[in-house]
N, C-alpha and C positions, 0 to 999 in steps of 0.2 A: 503493499499499498505505500509506504514511504518513497519508495523509488520511482512508481507512478506519479506520484504529488510532485515530486522533485521536477519528472519528467515535464509534467503539464506546466509548472512553473516556468522552466526555462523554455518552452515553446513558446507562451504567452510573452516573456522577455524579448525573446527574438522578433515576434510581432510588433512589440512596441519599438523596438530599435528601427524596425523597417518604416514605421510609420513617422518617425522622428526624421528619417532621411527625405521625406517628401516635404519639404519647407514651404511654410507660407512665406507670400513674398510681397513687396511693394515694386510697383512699376510707374515711373515717372515718364510723362509724355508732355512735349510742349503742343498744345492746341487749343483752340476757342472752347467756351463752354455752352453748354445747352440748356433748356429749360428741364430743371429739376430742382428737388426739394432743397431749401436753402437753410443751413444752419448758421448761428451767430455766435457761439461759444463751444468750448470742449464739451459743457455740461450739455448742449444740446446735442451736439455730436454723437455723444455715448448713450444718450438716451433713445435717439434715432436709430444707433445701430441694434440697440435692446430690442426696440420694436419691430425691427427687420427680421433679426433672428428668431424672436419669440414666433412670428409668422412663417417662419420657414422660408423667408425668401432667398430664393437662390443667387438672384443679382438685384442689387439695389445701389442707387447713387444718390449723392449730396452735393451741394455747390457752397462753396466758403469764400466769402470775399475777404482777402487778406492772406498773409502768409501761413500757407497750410501746416508748416512745422508747429505753428500755435496751438493745433489740435492734438500733438503728439504723436503723431503716425510714424514717427521715426521710431519709435519703441513699441510697434503695435502689439505684442504679447502683453504688456504693461497697461495699456489702453483697454485691452478687452477684459484684462481682469477687472476693470472698473465696470465694464459691461454685466461680466458674470458675477458681480458681488450684489447686484441688485436682487434683492428678495422682497417681492411683490406677494402680501399675504393672500391675495385672490386667487393666486394660481400657484400651482406647484411645477408648472413647466420651465420657470425660471432658475436661477442661482446654480445648484450642483446639476440639476437635471439639465439646464441649458449647456453648461460647459461640457458635461461629457457627450453630448449630442452632436458637437461641430466637431467635424471630422478634419476639415481642411479649408482654408480660405486664402483668397488673395486680394490686395488692393491695387487698383490701378489710378493713379493721380494724374489728370491732364490741367496744365495750367498755363495762362496767357502772360503771367507777370502779375496781374490784379487780381483774377478769380479764379479758384480751382475748383474742379470736378472730380470728385473721389468716389470712385466704384469698387464696390466689394463684389466678389462673388466666392459662394459659399457651398459647400456641400458637407451634407448632415448624415449621422448614422440612423436616424428615424424620420420618416416622411411626416408631413402634417397629418395626413389621414391616420398612421400608423399611432402618432401621438393621442389623437382625439379617440381612438379606439382603445388605448391604454387608459384613458382617463375614464370613460365608460364603463369599462371592466372593474377597474379599480374602485368606483364608486358601488357598482353592483357587489363585488366581492364584500368591500366592508361592512355592507349592509347584511350580508349574508353572515358575515363572523359575528353580529350582533354585539359592537363594541359599544353602545350607546351606555352610560354609566357604567364602563368598566373601569377599573383603575389603568394607571398609564403602565405599570406592569404587566397587567393582562392584555393589553392592546398590544405591545410589545412583542410578547410571546406567542399570541394568536398569530400576527403578521410574520413573524419567524418561522412559525411552524408550518403555516401556509405555503411557503415560497420552498422552504426546505422539502416538504411533501410532493409539492406541484412541478418544481423544476428539476429538470435533470442537466448535469453539465455537460457544455457542448465539447465535445473532443475532436470536433473538426476546427475549433479555436477560431470561427468566423461571425459568432451571433454575440453582439456586444450590447444590445438594447432591452431596455423594459418590454418591451413590443415582443422581442424574441422570446423573452422568459416567460412574459403573461399570455401570450398568444400561441407561440411554437412551444411552450414549456421547455426549451432549451436556450443555455446561454452561459458565456464564460463569467468570471466574476463582475465584469463591469456591469453585466445585464442583472444579474442578481442584485448588487448593490444600487441601483438606480431604480429596480422595482421596489427594493425596501424603502427607499429614501422616498418615492412617489406615494406609496400605501401608507409610510409612518407619517408624513406631511400630511396628507389628507386626513388623519386620524388625528391631528394636532399634535405629534410628537415631535419634539426639535430634533431634526435630525441631520447630520454630513454625509457626505462621501470623501473618504480619505483613501490615500495611495502610499503603494512602496513603489519600486522601481517596475515591478511586474505583477501587481496585484492590486485588486481595489476592494475596500469594505467600508463599513459604515459606523459611525459613532451617533449614539443616542444620550439625551437627557433624561435622567430619572432620577427624581429627589433631589433636586438640585445639583447634581453633578453629571458628568459625561462618563460614559462607558463603551468601550469597543463592542462590536457585533458583526461575526462574519459568517454570514448565512450561508456562501460557498462552501467553507470548510467545515461546518454543520452537516454537510450535505454530502457524504463520501462516494467517490466513484465506484458506484455500484449500482447492479439491476435490481436491488432488494431496497423496497422502501425502510430506509433508516433515519431515524430522528434522534439527534442528540444536541447537547449543548456546551460541548468543549471549548465553544467560542462565543458564548452568549453573555452579554454583560459582564466583560472582562476590564480589570483593571491594567493600567499600563505595565505594572510590575511582572504581570503573568503574560499579558499580550505581546511585550516587545521580546519574547523569547523566540516568537515566529515571525512577527511581522515588525519591518523596520520601516517607519513612517517616513515618505519624503522630505527634503530639508523644509519645505513651505509650511509643514504641519508641526516643524520644531521651533518656530519662530517665538519670540515674547509675545508677538501681536496675537498669535492664534492661541498660544497657550493661556493668554490672559482673557482671550474671548470664548474659548472652550476648554476650562481647566479639565483634565481626564482624571478621573480618580486613580490613584496607585492602586487601590485594592479592588476584587472584584466586586460585585454587586451581591449583598446576602438581604434575601428578602424577610 
């Protein structure tokens, strides 16, 4: 079992390395601008990108009067972090869910010296129709789980159990989305984490997706503290339906023995915003 798990981790890592070799890029051209949506500040620019990504627009254009460098596009990854940081409580399609569903993007800048036209081209892991189907299925499932008036612990456990019992690990390593997990009943760790994030968020459980170099899982807030939860590793690679809790509501002391968080989740800012308990949750 351990050798099989190590093989899976290594294969996922190779896929992630290939993805990183497909660079997101900026192309700058000199040309006149057309009639497109105009933004007047970086704040408007970020908000407009957010709305377009949320709508799963594959191509969208904005116009800016002034130096396009003022918009922060030279460091596009940092700019998009501001987009992904938006957490509108009226939807669970943004924040971590949005970040993990943007597969690749490019930006083309056309400028005549006074006005710039900025055109994004984006590919997504999940289509708009697929996200809508996930949302409908999630509402239906949450209703069937009878979570109303349940404790937060009971909600988290029921969602965890539903996913572990329903989803099988995708050994083709090609299914990355909550749609794959919910509808196709098969996904890699990213799909497990996305579906848990979607269901927990809709059940009013504070939740995040965190990653290592080759793996994705969740952290959830319970009784004022944050805990690790890895539905993928609680679902062993087996044809038999096995439900376990080896990685359920774990503290950092025990979880870091098998999971090494990426650098962005080790910063002072992240630790302050999401203080993870050192010890496992005890009911």
